[in-house]
Residue, then its C-alpha position, 0 to 999 in steps of 0.5 A: m514488504a510487498r503488503k506497503d505497496s498495496l496499502t500505497w494503492f489504497m491511499m492513492g484511491i482514496a485521495q482520488l476519491l476525496i479530490g473528486e468529492a471536493l471537485l463535485d462541491s466547488g462547481t467543477p463540470e460533474l463529468m470530471a469529478q465523478l470520472i476522478q471519483l470512478t478511477g479512485g474505485g479502481t485504483i482501491a480495487l487494485g489495491i485491494y487485487f494486489l493485496l490478495f494476489i500477494a498474500r497467496h504468493e508471498d513465498e515465491f516472492s519473499k525467496v526471489y525479491s526483497k525491497a527492504e533497503k536495509t537488508v544484509m547478505v549474512t551466510n547462515p552458519g548451519s546450512g554455509k548458503k547466504e540468505l538475505v536478512d532485514d535487520s531493521p529493528g521491529a518498531i522501524k518496520a512496525a511504523w513502516y505499516a502503522v502510518p499508511v494503515g492509520m492514513t488510510f483509515i482516516g482518509l476512509l473516515a474523512w470520505l465516508v463523513s463527507 
């Protein structure tokens, strides 16, 4: 679940890059448009940082924290311990990743074309 957060940072950064590009084209003061584009690049850098940090420490996060809304606590029959289990269908989980990745890819293409 945590990797979707870094995808959100990527989408916000690309949106800032696109907004900055549109402001440059519309005649807004150049400093303002460049400032928005620079912060967009910083937001993308934050997304990369969070992606790498969470990938490196995922085992620590998965034991302590679950952001899944449909997480159910079940008792493991073998050990008797309670565990958090996400019982969402695989298609729903795939959509939660596919939509942000698709939007990020489309935004990057739009930014590269302009």
